[in-house]
Backbone bond lengths (Angstrom), bond angles and torsions (degrees), N, CA, C in turn:
res aa  C-N    CA-C-N  psi(-1)  N-CA   C-N-CA  omega(-1)  CA-C   N-CA-C  phi
1 M - - - 1.443 - - 1.523 108.05 -
2 N 1.319 115.80 120.23 1.462 120.60 -179.82 1.512 109.81 -98.11
3 T 1.277 115.21 130.37 1.458 120.09 174.03 1.513 108.08 -112.78
4 K 1.306 113.72 129.01 1.457 118.31 -179.70 1.521 109.04 -104.81
5 G 1.280 115.54 134.77 1.452 120.87 178.39 1.509 110.31 -97.27
6 F 1.299 114.85 -174.17 1.453 120.09 -179.06 1.531 111.55 -71.06
7 T 1.312 116.94 -21.69 1.459 119.19 -176.84 1.519 111.72 -74.83
8 E 1.313 118.58 -22.02 1.450 121.27 -177.52 1.531 112.94 -91.08
9 I 1.310 118.07 -5.43 1.462 120.74 -179.69 1.520 107.94 -77.15
10 E 1.308 116.39 123.72 1.454 121.02 179.65 1.525 108.97 -96.37
11 T 1.288 115.59 131.81 1.460 120.13 175.96 1.514 107.76 -116.60
12 S 1.294 115.44 100.86 1.460 119.02 177.68 1.514 107.63 -119.34
13 I 1.301 115.81 119.57 1.450 121.57 -179.48 1.519 106.93 -109.20
14 E 1.311 115.55 118.71 1.452 119.92 -179.48 1.519 109.19 -97.69
15 T 1.297 115.56 134.64 1.454 119.81 176.98 1.515 108.66 -92.77
16 P 1.324 117.67 144.64 1.467 118.93 -179.16 1.525 110.56 -69.71
17 N 1.314 115.26 151.80 1.456 120.57 -178.00 1.522 112.57 -77.92
18 D 1.326 117.73 -27.01 1.454 121.05 -175.60 1.532 111.05 -99.62
19 V 1.308 116.04 56.75 1.454 121.25 -178.75 1.519 110.38 -69.30
20 S 1.307 118.06 -29.17 1.460 120.85 -175.95 1.529 111.98 -70.68
21 Q 1.330 118.05 -25.82 1.460 120.66 179.58 1.518 109.64 -83.47
22 T 1.321 115.25 131.53 1.457 119.37 177.53 1.512 108.65 -94.32
23 E 1.309 115.88 139.66 1.460 120.14 -179.39 1.521 109.68 -85.22
24 K 1.312 115.05 141.82 1.452 120.13 177.14 1.525 108.88 -80.13
25 P 1.320 117.69 144.88 1.470 118.82 176.36 1.524 109.98 -68.24
26 L 1.314 115.42 157.81 1.459 120.43 -178.89 1.520 111.49 -64.83
27 K 1.306 116.72 -38.55 1.460 120.65 179.39 1.526 108.01 -106.96
28 S 1.305 116.37 111.05 1.450 119.26 -178.82 1.524 111.61 -81.59
29 K 1.316 117.62 -22.71 1.455 122.07 -179.20 1.529 109.51 -80.65
30 P 1.332 118.67 127.54 1.477 119.05 179.06 1.525 110.65 -67.99
31 I 1.293 115.03 147.86 1.468 121.08 -178.45 1.524 108.58 -78.69
32 T 1.312 115.91 121.62 1.463 121.22 176.54 1.518 108.04 -118.18
33 P 1.317 117.39 138.46 1.470 119.22 -179.98 1.522 110.76 -68.17
34 N 1.314 115.47 144.62 1.465 120.35 178.58 1.523 109.68 -71.49
35 R 1.308 115.21 141.05 1.456 119.73 179.38 1.523 109.44 -85.26
36 V 1.312 114.95 146.99 1.457 121.14 -178.41 1.519 108.25 -111.44
37 D 1.321 115.57 133.86 1.460 120.35 178.42 1.524 108.85 -81.89
38 I 1.321 115.95 129.20 1.461 120.53 -177.26 1.517 111.44 -66.58
39 N 1.333 117.66 -30.37 1.465 120.57 179.65 1.523 111.35 -67.52
40 V 1.328 116.80 -35.05 1.463 120.36 177.57 1.528 109.57 -66.32
41 L 1.321 116.17 -42.41 1.467 119.62 178.92 1.525 111.33 -64.39
42 K 1.340 116.55 -40.42 1.464 120.07 178.54 1.521 111.34 -63.84
43 S 1.327 117.16 -41.12 1.465 119.66 -179.11 1.524 111.17 -67.15
44 K 1.325 117.24 -38.57 1.471 119.57 177.15 1.518 110.76 -65.27
45 L 1.322 116.77 -39.99 1.460 120.79 178.58 1.519 111.06 -65.00
46 Q 1.329 116.94 -41.99 1.461 120.39 178.54 1.524 111.49 -64.91
47 E 1.335 117.69 -36.85 1.471 120.40 178.01 1.519 110.66 -63.94
48 T 1.331 117.22 -45.89 1.467 119.15 -179.15 1.520 111.23 -67.19
49 E 1.341 116.65 -37.64 1.464 118.83 178.72 1.518 111.39 -67.50
50 S 1.335 117.84 -36.57 1.462 119.54 178.89 1.528 110.82 -68.75
51 K 1.333 117.14 -36.33 1.467 119.81 176.65 1.525 110.49 -64.41
52 E 1.331 116.99 -42.96 1.460 120.35 178.99 1.525 110.76 -65.89
53 L 1.323 117.23 -38.50 1.467 120.59 179.13 1.526 110.35 -64.16
54 K 1.323 117.33 -44.41 1.467 120.31 178.24 1.521 110.73 -60.94
55 K 1.333 116.20 -42.17 1.459 119.97 179.80 1.520 110.76 -63.55
56 N 1.329 117.24 -41.60 1.462 121.25 179.80 1.525 111.56 -67.44
57 V 1.330 116.89 -38.23 1.468 120.38 179.08 1.522 110.19 -65.80
58 V 1.312 117.58 -43.15 1.466 121.33 178.35 1.519 110.40 -62.55
59 L 1.321 116.95 -43.02 1.460 120.88 179.49 1.526 111.04 -64.21
60 L 1.314 116.96 -43.61 1.466 120.47 -179.20 1.523 111.76 -66.81
61 T 1.323 118.69 -42.66 1.463 120.53 179.34 1.523 111.37 -66.87
62 S 1.325 117.41 -37.67 1.466 118.63 178.12 1.525 110.77 -67.81
63 L 1.326 117.37 -35.19 1.459 120.95 177.61 1.529 110.58 -66.67
64 V 1.330 117.52 -45.20 1.467 121.10 179.40 1.524 110.10 -65.29
65 L 1.321 117.18 -42.24 1.461 120.87 178.29 1.528 111.03 -63.21
66 G 1.336 116.06 -42.11 1.469 119.83 178.57 1.522 111.86 -63.37
67 L 1.328 116.68 -41.98 1.466 119.68 178.41 1.526 111.44 -66.84
68 G 1.332 116.95 -36.53 1.469 120.43 177.02 1.509 111.00 -64.52
69 I 1.325 117.49 -44.61 1.477 121.33 179.78 1.527 109.78 -65.35
70 L 1.328 117.36 -40.71 1.456 120.99 179.01 1.535 110.12 -65.17
71 G 1.324 117.70 -40.47 1.463 121.44 178.44 1.510 111.44 -64.29
72 I 1.324 117.95 -41.92 1.462 121.33 178.39 1.516 110.27 -66.06
73 Y 1.331 117.41 -41.10 1.460 121.19 -179.16 1.524 111.12 -64.64
74 L 1.336 116.56 -43.14 1.472 119.69 -177.97 1.546 111.81 -74.26
75 S 1.319 118.27 -22.56 1.466 119.49 -179.52 1.532 111.20 -79.97
76 L 1.312 117.04 -19.41 1.468 118.75 179.59 1.463 109.21 -81.54
């Protein structure tokens, strides 16, 4: 069984021979952020607002209906 210590570890770092040549990046096209259409954002906002409005209307009508039924029940 051979045990190697820290003294036997060789650290040899070789430098490349073609240091003068610069490597091209993998992506030559610069990264530009995608543009967002304001009309698309407005339509998404209107869809979410209409869903919330429908939910609120349903909740409010059920609350009013429940209070009306409770009032009729307690008056009898």
